[in-house]
N, C-alpha and C positions, 0 to 999 in steps of 0.2 A: 718430393712426392713419394719416392720409393723405387724399388727395383721393379721393372716392367712385369716380370713373371709372378710377383708376389702381391701386387697392389689389387685391392678389391675393385671389381668392375665399376661400381658407382663413383669411385674416386676419379675415374677418367672423365666423368661428367661434372666434376667439381662439387659433388655432394659429399658432405662429411658423414660417413657411415657410422662413426663412433665405434662402439664395441663390436657390432656385427662385422665391420671391415677388419677389425683386429682378429676376430675368429676365422675369417676367410684366410687371412695371411698366415695364421697359425696352421690351418689345415694344409695349405700349400707347403709350408715348412715341414710339417710332419710327413707329408707324402714324400718330400725330398729325402728326409731322414731315413725312411723305410726303403725307398726305391733307388736312391742315389742320383736322382735327376728330378727336376721340377716337372709337374704334369703339363706345363705350358712351354717347356723347353723346345726351341726350334733353332735352326742355324743362324737366322738373322733377326734383328729386332722387328723388322717389317713382318716376318713370318709369325713371330710371337704375337704381335698385335692382331694380325688376321686370324690366327687360331683362337685367341681369346675372344675376339668379337663374334666369332661363330660358335663359341662355347665348346671348342674341340680340345678337351684335355686328353692326354694320353692315358690309356687304360693301364692299371697296375700290372706288372709282370712278375712280381714276387722276387725281384732282384735283391741282393744284399749290397749295401753301400760299401 
């Protein structure tokens, strides 16, 4: 299915998002490339799931990777 922090939200509901899901994952990957951390990174997988479910992405801080 993929890494929890990078999978498009609709994939959790079993819906194949096609290209839109790929763009979502690319956006998360680019965020990580620029910030050095995923926007959904949390300490535990449970916290990652909770943050994603609530739409709580971390705001960019302008860090260098």
